[in-house]
C-alpha positions in Angstrom: 0.2 0.1 0.1 2.7 2.4 1.0 4.3 1.8 -2.2 1.1 2.8 -4.1 0.9 5.9 -2.1 4.5 7.0 -2.9 4.0 6.4 -6.7 0.9 8.3 -6.7 2.5 11.0 -4.6 5.2 11.3 -7.5 2.9 11.3 -10.5 1.3 14.2 -8.5 4.5 16.1 -8.3 5.3 15.3 -11.9 1.9 17.0 -13.2 2.2 19.6 -10.7 5.1 20.5 -12.2 4.7 19.7 -16.3 1.3 19.4 -16.3 -0.9 16.7 -18.1 1.3 16.1 -20.9 5.0 17.0 -20.0 6.4 16.6 -23.4 3.6 18.6 -25.9 4.8 21.7 -27.4 2.2 24.2 -27.0 3.9 26.6 -29.1 2.1 26.3 -32.1 2.9 29.4 -34.0 2.6 26.9 -37.4 -1.2 27.0 -37.1 -1.0 30.8 -38.1 0.0 29.8 -41.7 -3.5 28.4 -42.3 -3.5 29.0 -46.4 -7.9 29.2 -46.0 -9.0 32.6 -45.1 -11.7 32.6 -42.6 -11.3 29.7 -41.0 -8.3 30.6 -38.1 -10.5 30.6 -34.5 -10.6 33.2 -32.3 -10.6 31.5 -28.8 -9.4 31.2 -25.6 -7.9 28.0 -24.2 -6.0 26.3 -21.2 -3.4 24.4 -22.7 -2.1 21.1 -21.3 0.9 22.8 -19.6 -1.4 25.1 -17.9 -0.3 28.2 -20.2 -3.4 29.5 -21.6 -3.7 30.4 -25.0 -5.6 33.6 -26.7 -6.1 33.4 -30.5 -7.3 36.1 -32.5 -8.4 36.6 -36.4 -8.9 40.5 -37.5 -10.0 40.9 -41.4 -8.4 43.7 -42.8 -10.1 44.9 -45.8 -8.1 47.1 -48.2 -4.9 46.7 -45.9 -1.7 44.9 -47.3 1.1 43.0 -45.3 3.5 45.7 -46.3 0.9 48.3 -44.4 1.6 46.2 -41.2 5.2 46.0 -41.5 5.2 49.5 -42.5 3.5 50.5 -39.3 5.6 48.7 -36.9 8.7 49.2 -38.3 8.8 53.0 -39.3 5.6 54.9 -38.8 4.7 53.7 -34.6 7.2 56.2 -33.3 5.2 58.2 -30.3 2.7 58.1 -27.9 -0.2 59.9 -30.3 0.4 57.0 -32.9 -0.1 54.9 -30.2 -3.1 56.1 -29.2 -4.5 56.2 -32.4 -4.2 52.4 -32.0 -6.3 51.8 -29.8 -7.7 55.7 -28.4 -9.4 54.2 -25.1 -6.7 51.5 -23.8 -3.5 53.0 -25.1 -1.9 55.3 -22.8 1.9 55.6 -23.5 4.7 54.1 -25.2 8.6 54.4 -26.1 11.1 52.4 -27.8 14.6 50.4 -26.6 17.4 49.8 -29.2 14.6 50.9 -31.8 16.7 50.9 -35.7 14.4 52.8 -38.3 13.1 49.9 -40.5 13.8 47.1 -38.1 11.9 45.5 -35.1 13.8 42.4 -34.4 16.3 43.5 -31.3 13.5 46.2 -30.0 11.8 46.4 -27.4 8.1 48.5 -27.4 7.5 49.8 -24.0 3.7 50.4 -23.0 1.3 51.3 -20.6 -2.2 50.2 -21.7 -5.4 49.2 -20.0 -6.3 45.3 -20.7 -9.6 44.5 -18.8 -9.3 47.7 -16.8 -6.4 47.2 -15.3 -3.4 49.1 -16.5 -0.7 47.0 -18.0 3.4 48.3 -18.0 4.9 46.0 -20.4 7.8 45.5 -22.3 7.6 43.7 -25.5 10.7 42.5 -26.9 10.7 41.8 -30.7 12.7 38.6 -31.8 13.4 37.0 -35.2 10.1 35.2 -36.0 12.5 31.7 -36.4 12.5 31.4 -33.0 8.8 30.3 -32.9 8.6 28.8 -36.6 11.9 27.2 -37.1 12.6 29.0 -39.8 12.0 32.4 -41.6 8.4 33.3 -42.7 7.9 36.8 -43.9 7.4 36.9 -47.7 6.2 39.7 -50.2 2.7 38.1 -49.0 3.3 37.4 -45.3 4.2 39.9 -42.3 5.1 38.0 -39.2 6.3 39.8 -35.8 6.9 38.1 -32.6 8.0 38.9 -29.1 9.0 37.7 -25.5 6.1 39.7 -23.6 7.8 41.2 -19.8 6.7 43.1 -17.0 8.2 46.6 -17.8 9.1 47.2 -14.0 10.4 43.9 -13.2 12.8 42.2 -15.4 10.6 39.2 -16.0 8.8 38.1 -19.0 5.3 36.6 -18.7 4.1 35.9 -22.5 4.9 34.7 -25.7 2.8 36.2 -28.6 3.2 36.5 -32.6 1.0 38.6 -35.1 0.5 36.8 -38.7 -0.1 39.0 -41.8 -1.4 37.5 -45.0 -2.4 39.1 -47.9 -6.1 38.2 -48.8 -8.1 38.6 -52.4 -10.0 41.9 -50.6 -6.9 43.0 -48.7 -5.5 41.1 -45.7 -6.0 38.9 -43.0 -4.2 39.2 -39.3 -3.9 35.8 -37.0 -2.7 36.8 -33.6 -1.7 34.0 -30.6 -0.8 34.9 -27.4 0.6 31.7 -25.0 0.5 33.4 -21.7 2.3 31.8 -18.2 6.0 31.8 -20.0 8.0 32.9 -17.1 11.8 34.0 -17.4 14.0 36.1 -15.7 15.6 38.4 -18.3 19.1 40.2 -18.5 18.4 43.2 -21.3 17.4 41.0 -24.2 18.7 37.9 -22.9 16.7 34.9 -21.0 18.4 33.4 -17.8 17.9 30.6 -15.7 16.0 31.4 -12.2 14.2 30.2 -9.6 11.5 32.4 -10.3 11.4 31.1 -13.7 11.5 27.3 -12.9 8.5 27.9 -10.2 6.9 30.0 -12.4 6.5 27.1 -15.0 5.3 24.9 -13.1 1.7 23.6 -14.0 0.7 24.3 -10.3 1.9 27.9 -10.4 0.3 28.7 -14.0 -3.0 27.2 -12.4 -2.9 29.7 -10.0 -1.5 32.9 -11.4 -2.6 32.7 -14.9 -6.5 33.5 -14.8 -8.9 32.9 -17.7 -10.4 36.2 -17.3 -7.3 37.8 -17.8 -7.2 35.7 -21.0 -10.6 36.6 -22.2 -9.8 40.7 -21.6 -6.8 40.0 -23.7 -8.8 38.4 -26.5 -11.3 41.8 -26.5 -8.2 43.9 -26.1 -6.8 42.5 -29.2 -9.6 42.0 -31.4 -10.7 46.1 -30.5 -6.7 47.3 -31.3 -6.5 45.3 -34.5 -9.8 46.6 -35.7 -9.1 50.0 -35.0 -5.4 49.5 -37.0 -7.7 47.9 -39.7 -9.5 50.9 -40.0 -6.9 53.5 -39.8 -4.1 52.2 -42.0 -5.6 52.4 -45.8 -5.9 56.1 -45.3 -2.8 57.0 -43.3 -0.3 54.3 -45.5 -1.4 56.6 -48.7 -1.2 59.8 -46.9 2.3 59.4 -45.6 3.4 57.8 -48.8 2.2 61.0 -50.4 4.8 63.3 -48.0 7.6 60.6 -48.4 7.1 61.1 -52.2 7.6 64.5 -52.0 
């Protein structure tokens, strides 16, 4: 009897640390690359490792992937620009390590309301190959991926990707957040730490990463990308005229 109790306790410890499917990869960025338009699912779902997936599909009529690339790489520079993106929720922004025309290696520093709570975040853009295993940007596809951390603490708490693919009448954005990926950071590097070990256990994720937070993020992402879809066509054309003068 004692043997079975010990086995049960060991299994319970393993599940509390690694989740129900400890060897399953839950960063499924490749699902954003589905060829068909309109089939990418908007959803909130607890994954086997106890992280939360937040997925959002945004139709962008009259927008092209290059417009969204331009928005992130070149145009988005001031708090005023950031406020256009979501007039209600976006409060303040700045850049760290930003180079003109590039995103990889830079960090977007933001204050924004998500679900009524002010979040102060550091969104560190990384090479998309970290998520996909290969380069996925091309003339018809714009991909931007990031590690999301707290601005006032050296801790990352999530990962994300935005994928924009051209369609017959514009473009479609497929967004994916994975909440509950915890890592201590030094500058742009993540390092081993007790915070990361404990924060990435299934038990800690179950206790800390709440469904309501995921639902709030889904709502926020749907709204801000709808604002961007409405804003971009006219803004891009007007700025194009200015650049050509």
